[in-house]
BAFI-3210 file (N, C-alpha, C; in Angstrom, 3 decimals, decimal comma, padded with zeros to 6 digits):
// residues 69
n [1|2|3|4|5|6|7|8|9|10|11|12|13|14|15|16|17|18|19|20|21|22|23|24|25|26|27|28|29|30|31|32|33|34|35|36|37|38|39|40|41|42|43|44|45|46|47|48|49|50|51|52|53|54|55|56|57|58|59|60|61|62|63|64|65|66|67|68|69]
n.u [000,843|000,532|002,006|000,278|000,718|001,159|001,913|002,803|000,362|001,249|003,366|001,993|000,354|002,278|003,232|000,893|000,752|002,806|001,711|-000,224|001,203|002,636|002,142|002,742|004,819|008,346|008,861|006,365|006,196|008,229|007,148|004,960|006,228|007,549|005,249|004,150|006,105|005,972|003,345|003,470|005,356|004,515|001,787|000,904|-001,161|-001,038|-001,526|-002,604|-003,556|-005,486|-004,156|-002,342|-003,835|-005,881|-004,449|-003,401|-005,753|-006,300|-004,100|-003,792|-005,809|-004,897|-002,320|-002,983|-004,329|-002,216|-000,639|-001,946|-001,849]
n.v [-001,178|002,241|005,161|008,017|011,237|014,516|017,009|019,678|020,111|019,169|017,421|015,509|014,468|013,203|011,231|009,771|008,810|006,988|005,071|004,105|002,749|000,666|-002,038|-002,578|-004,082|-003,627|-002,835|-001,794|000,329|001,932|002,601|004,064|006,172|007,415|008,228|010,064|012,077|012,795|013,739|015,868|017,573|017,880|017,567|015,153|012,383|009,077|005,888|003,743|000,381|-001,937|-002,606|-000,422|001,583|001,923|002,843|005,178|006,623|007,325|008,917|010,959|013,145|014,436|015,218|016,993|018,949|019,918|021,077|023,367|026,940]
n.w [000,000|-000,753|000,707|002,052|000,926|002,042|000,804|-001,403|-004,031|-006,656|-006,052|-004,610|-006,618|-008,240|-006,494|-006,270|-008,878|-008,780|-007,095|-008,820|-010,760|-009,656|-010,055|-012,654|-015,164|-015,759|-018,447|-019,239|-017,469|-018,468|-020,980|-020,134|-018,801|-020,982|-022,358|-020,544|-020,591|-023,344|-023,459|-021,656|-022,826|-025,524|-025,691|-026,669|-027,150|-026,063|-027,691|-026,048|-025,063|-023,113|-019,876|-019,642|-020,856|-019,000|-016,757|-017,888|-018,332|-015,738|-015,058|-017,037|-016,821|-014,524|-015,212|-017,288|-015,833|-014,261|-016,218|-016,917|-016,782]
ca.u [000,000|001,316|001,788|-000,414|001,616|000,420|002,787|002,162|-000,471|001,950|004,093|000,997|-000,047|003,323|003,229|-000,276|001,129|003,611|000,765|-000,955|002,055|003,443|001,907|003,163|006,171|009,290|008,665|005,163|006,544|008,995|006,209|004,159|007,112|007,674|003,965|004,017|006,980|005,407|002,149|003,867|006,093|003,878|000,366|000,658|-001,923|-000,597|-002,581|-002,512|-004,641|-005,393|-003,792|-001,754|-004,923|-006,577|-003,573|-003,340|-007,021|-006,179|-003,020|-003,902|-006,498|-004,061|-001,262|-003,592|-004,590|-000,935|-000,107|-002,648|-001,172]
ca.v [000,000|003,471|006,168|009,245|012,383|015,761|018,122|020,500|019,255|018,482|016,291|014,500|013,812|012,294|010,069|008,981|008,097|005,846|004,063|003,548|001,945|-000,321|-003,410|-002,718|-004,591|-002,557|-002,361|-000,946|001,568|002,741|003,137|005,085|007,315|008,097|008,865|011,232|013,124|013,252|014,528|017,101|018,452|018,074|017,254|013,958|011,330|007,747|004,975|002,552|-000,591|-002,776|-002,059|000,913|002,518|002,200|003,699|006,476|007,305|007,852|009,903|012,069|014,350|015,122|015,901|018,121|019,979|020,509|021,852|024,654|028,027]
ca.w [000,000|-000,838|001,750|001,669|001,046|002,222|000,447|-002,424|-004,897|-007,741|-005,484|-004,254|-007,867|-008,686|-005,623|-006,656|-010,098|-008,355|-006,607|-009,960|-011,642|-008,926|-010,527|-014,044|-015,370|-016,054|-019,819|-019,247|-016,764|-019,409|-021,976|-019,460|-018,584|-022,275|-022,662|-019,672|-021,147|-024,626|-023,179|-020,977|-023,731|-026,828|-025,576|-027,480|-026,475|-026,497|-028,130|-025,217|-024,911|-021,923|-018,572|-019,786|-021,152|-017,740|-015,954|-018,552|-018,053|-014,379|-014,981|-018,004|-016,340|-013,538|-015,970|-017,992|-014,822|-013,862|-017,342|-017,026|-016,050]
c.u [000,890|000,988|000,989|000,533|000,793|001,353|002,060|001,422|000,298|002,743|003,131|000,548|001,017|003,421|002,023|-000,005|001,911|002,708|000,074|-000,104|002,825|003,262|002,264|004,552|007,046|009,104|007,452|005,426|007,323|008,104|005,377|004,980|007,291|006,389|003,752|004,870|006,424|004,169|002,531|004,513|005,318|002,374|-000,025|-000,059|-001,434|-001,784|-002,521|-003,758|-004,458|-005,045|-003,221|-002,819|-005,673|-005,743|-003,498|-004,614|-007,030|-005,199|-003,279|-004,658|-005,674|-002,900|-001,812|-003,861|-003,296|-000,341|-000,750|-001,939|-001,919]
c.v [001,243|004,400|007,330|010,406|013,651|016,935|018,967|019,608|018,519|017,291|015,161|013,758|012,816|011,065|009,183|008,220|006,846|004,723|003,364|002,596|000,842|-001,743|-003,616|-003,336|-003,441|-001,978|-001,425|000,378|002,506|003,375|004,260|006,340|008,116|008,844|010,115|012,376|013,684|014,112|015,879|018,087|018,807|017,852|016,063|012,916|009,966|006,888|003,664|001,687|-001,279|-002,013|-000,654|001,958|002,891|003,133|005,098|007,280|007,914|009,025|011,135|013,284|015,145|015,850|017,136|019,269|020,671|021,361|023,226|025,728|028,460]
c.w [000,000|000,318|001,183|001,923|001,108|001,998|-000,587|-003,409|-005,984|-007,221|-005,150|-005,507|-008,313|-007,793|-005,918|-007,947|-009,718|-007,859|-007,771|-010,788|-010,936|-009,432|-011,997|-014,104|-015,841|-017,464|-019,915|-018,540|-017,675|-020,467|-021,372|-019,213|-019,872|-022,628|-021,813|-020,207|-022,451|-024,410|-022,580|-021,956|-024,995|-026,834|-026,465|-026,633|-026,971|-026,918|-027,366|-025,301|-023,564|-020,654|-018,675|-020,105|-019,880|-016,864|-016,566|-018,301|-016,652|-014,327|-015,837|-017,477|-015,327|-014,206|-016,682|-017,020|-014,402|-014,961|-017,464|-016,221|-014,809]
res [m|c|e|k|h|k|k|v|p|s|e|r|y|f|f|n|f|r|c|a|v|t|r|l|v|l|e|e|r|g|q|l|f|d|a|i|l|d|f|w|l|n|e|h|q|p|g|f|d|g|t|l|a|v|v|w|d|y|i|e|p|r|l|a|q|m|r|r|p]
***
């Protein structure tokens, strides 16, 4: 079980991401990391299926919220 972090909102979001990916295999974690960077830098949406699509559906709204000025 992941710890609850009560710091600034962006840090809390990143710790929540960690909780969401703990059950992914290393290769999937790498794909997700690349997708997070691509989304953050270029607003590119990955074309995930299966488990990665579910995790992305959890992460993407939080990333989009953090990108807003």
